[in-house]
C-alpha positions as CSV (number, residue, x, y, z in Angstrom):
1,M,61.5,96.1,44.0
2,S,62.4,93.1,46.1
3,N,59.5,91.0,44.7
4,E,60.3,92.1,41.0
5,L,63.8,91.0,41.9
6,E,63.0,87.8,43.2
7,M,60.9,87.0,40.2
8,L,63.8,88.1,37.9
9,K,66.2,85.8,39.4
10,S,64.1,82.7,39.2
11,G,65.1,82.6,35.6
12,D,61.4,81.8,34.8
13,A,60.7,83.2,31.2
14,D,57.0,83.7,32.4
15,A,58.0,85.6,35.4
16,I,60.5,87.8,33.5
17,A,57.9,88.5,30.9
18,E,55.5,89.4,33.7
19,V,57.9,92.0,35.3
20,F,58.8,93.5,31.8
21,S,55.0,93.7,30.9
22,H,54.2,95.7,34.3
23,H,56.6,98.3,32.8
24,R,55.5,98.2,29.3
25,D,53.3,101.2,29.2
26,K,56.1,103.5,30.6
27,L,58.7,102.0,28.0
28,Q,56.1,102.7,25.4
29,R,55.5,106.5,26.5
30,M,59.5,106.6,26.4
31,V,59.8,105.2,23.0
32,R,57.1,107.4,21.4
33,F,58.6,110.6,23.2
34,R,62.2,109.9,22.2
35,L,61.9,108.3,18.9
36,D,62.7,110.8,16.1
37,R,59.6,111.8,14.2
38,R,61.3,111.2,11.0
39,L,61.2,107.7,11.7
40,Y,57.5,107.3,12.1
41,G,56.0,104.9,9.6
42,R,59.2,103.2,9.2
43,V,60.0,102.1,12.7
44,D,56.9,100.9,14.8
45,T,56.9,101.5,18.6
46,A,55.7,97.6,19.0
47,D,59.0,96.5,17.2
48,V,61.2,98.9,19.2
49,L,59.8,97.2,22.3
50,Q,60.1,93.9,21.0
51,D,63.9,94.5,20.5
52,V,63.9,95.9,24.2
53,W,62.3,92.8,25.5
54,L,64.9,90.6,23.5
55,E,67.7,92.6,24.9
56,T,66.3,92.4,28.3
57,S,66.0,88.6,28.0
58,R,69.4,88.3,26.7
59,R,71.1,90.4,29.5
60,I,68.9,89.7,32.4
61,E,71.7,87.8,34.3
62,D,73.7,90.9,34.2
63,Y,71.3,92.9,35.9
64,T,70.2,90.2,38.5
65,S,73.9,89.6,39.3
66,N,74.2,93.3,40.2
67,P,70.9,95.1,40.6
68,A,72.3,98.6,41.5
69,V,69.1,100.4,40.3
70,P,65.6,99.5,40.1
71,F,64.7,97.3,37.1
72,F,62.7,99.8,35.2
73,V,65.7,102.2,35.3
74,W,68.0,99.4,33.8
75,V,65.5,98.5,31.1
76,R,64.9,102.0,30.1
77,Q,68.4,102.4,29.5
78,L,68.4,99.7,27.3
79,A,65.4,101.1,25.4
80,Y,67.4,104.4,25.1
81,Q,70.5,102.7,23.5
82,I,68.4,100.8,21.1
83,I,66.6,104.2,20.0
84,I,70.0,105.9,19.7
85,D,71.1,102.7,17.5
86,L,68.0,103.2,15.3
87,H,68.7,107.1,15.1
88,R,72.2,106.2,13.9
89,K,70.9,103.6,11.5
90,H,68.1,105.4,9.8
91,L,69.3,109.2,10.1
92,G,73.0,109.0,10.3
93,A,73.5,109.3,6.5
94,Q,70.4,111.3,5.7
95,K,70.9,114.5,8.2
96,R,72.0,116.6,4.8
97,N,69.0,115.5,3.0
98,I,66.5,116.8,5.5
99,S,65.7,120.5,4.9
100,Q,62.2,120.8,6.6
101,E,63.0,119.7,10.2
102,V,65.0,121.1,12.8
103,S,68.7,120.0,12.3
104,I,70.1,117.9,15.1
105,A,73.3,119.1,16.4
106,K,74.2,116.9,19.1
107,S,72.4,113.5,19.2
108,N,69.5,112.0,17.3
109,C,68.0,111.4,20.9
110,D,68.2,115.2,21.8
111,T,65.9,116.0,24.5
112,S,65.2,119.5,23.3
113,V,64.3,118.0,19.8
114,S,61.8,115.6,21.5
115,I,60.0,118.3,23.6
116,A,59.9,120.7,20.7
117,A,58.1,118.1,18.5
118,Q,55.8,117.4,21.1
119,L,54.8,121.0,21.8
120,A,54.6,122.0,17.8
121,G,53.2,118.6,17.0
122,N,49.6,120.3,16.4
123,L,50.7,122.0,13.3
124,T,50.2,119.0,10.9
125,S,48.3,120.4,8.1
126,P,49.9,121.0,4.7
127,S,49.2,124.7,4.9
128,N,51.3,124.7,8.4
129,V,54.2,123.0,7.4
130,A,56.5,126.0,7.2
131,M,54.9,127.3,10.5
132,R,55.7,124.2,12.3
133,G,59.3,124.1,11.1
134,E,59.5,127.6,12.1
135,R,58.1,126.9,15.6
136,L,60.0,123.9,16.0
137,A,63.2,125.8,15.5
138,R,62.4,128.6,17.9
139,L,61.5,126.1,20.7
140,R,64.5,124.2,20.2
141,E,66.6,127.2,20.7
142,A,64.7,128.3,23.8
143,L,65.0,124.7,25.2
144,D,68.6,124.5,24.4
145,G,68.9,127.4,26.8
146,M,67.5,125.5,29.8
147,D,69.8,123.9,32.3
148,E,70.3,120.5,31.0
149,V,69.2,118.3,34.0
150,D,66.2,120.5,34.4
151,R,65.5,119.9,30.8
152,E,65.6,116.0,31.5
153,V,63.6,116.2,34.6
154,L,61.0,117.8,32.5
155,A,61.2,115.2,29.8
156,L,61.1,112.4,32.2
157,R,58.2,113.9,34.5
158,H,55.9,115.7,32.1
159,F,56.4,113.9,29.0
160,E,57.4,110.2,30.0
161,E,55.0,110.7,32.9
162,L,57.4,109.3,35.5
163,G,57.2,109.7,39.2
164,N,59.6,111.8,41.1
165,N,61.5,108.7,42.7
166,E,62.0,107.3,39.1
167,V,63.3,110.8,38.0
168,A,65.9,110.9,40.5
169,E,66.9,107.2,40.1
170,I,67.5,107.7,36.4
171,L,69.4,111.1,36.8
172,G,71.4,110.2,39.9
173,I,70.3,113.2,41.9
174,Q,68.4,113.4,45.0
175,K,64.6,113.1,45.2
176,T,64.3,116.7,46.6
177,A,66.5,117.9,44.1
178,A,64.4,116.4,41.2
179,S,61.3,117.9,42.7
180,N,62.7,121.3,43.0
181,R,64.1,121.0,39.7
182,Y,60.8,119.9,38.0
183,V,59.1,123.1,39.5
184,R,61.9,125.2,38.1
185,A,61.7,123.4,34.6
186,L,57.7,123.9,34.4
187,K,58.3,127.7,35.3
188,R,60.8,127.8,32.3
189,L,58.6,126.0,30.0
190,K,55.6,128.4,30.4
191,Q,58.1,131.1,29.7
192,V,59.3,129.3,26.7
193,L,55.8,129.0,25.3
194,E,54.8,132.4,26.1
195,A,57.8,133.6,24.1
196,D,57.0,131.3,21.2
197,S,53.4,132.5,21.3
198,E,54.4,136.1,21.2
199,S,57.0,135.3,18.5
200,A,54.5,133.4,16.4
201,E,51.9,136.5,16.6
202,F,54.7,139.0,15.5
203,T,55.4,137.1,12.5
204,E,51.9,136.3,11.2
């Protein structure tokens, strides 16, 4: 972190770009996971990352003047806010017109929705559209029943592929707690998938 911070504090555009590039793959996974599937084809991941880079460049002095968290945690939060804004812009007025997807009751950046979409993503053929919608609804309902922090730990570790230390920093919890919650969340996810499989067999 110290070396990164020195590069960022230098104010050199190339140095800042190098640090950002180091975290680009993780940010890309985050964007792909959190971006609502209904925006695929309309919003490109590369464009989102470009927006994140522009916002990072604009606000880098805010970070370097008070680096309370690792740079990745800070820049990931910028990416998260940009995704929320994109959802609000593109989907905020269209929710009532979308009938074949799970409705989003809370935020358009809902973790349950993102996880359910990942787990049901293999049902993409035309003959499976209705089945996919039903599975999304079942998975979303089951995931909503998980502890909120456990669900976030699962999303960060399993789907964004972050390390335990990063998860602890992002959620503001102890590293041991993050590790224990991940084990518990994986166990709960297995139960969710088994229940979904049994439900699918029953309805076929």
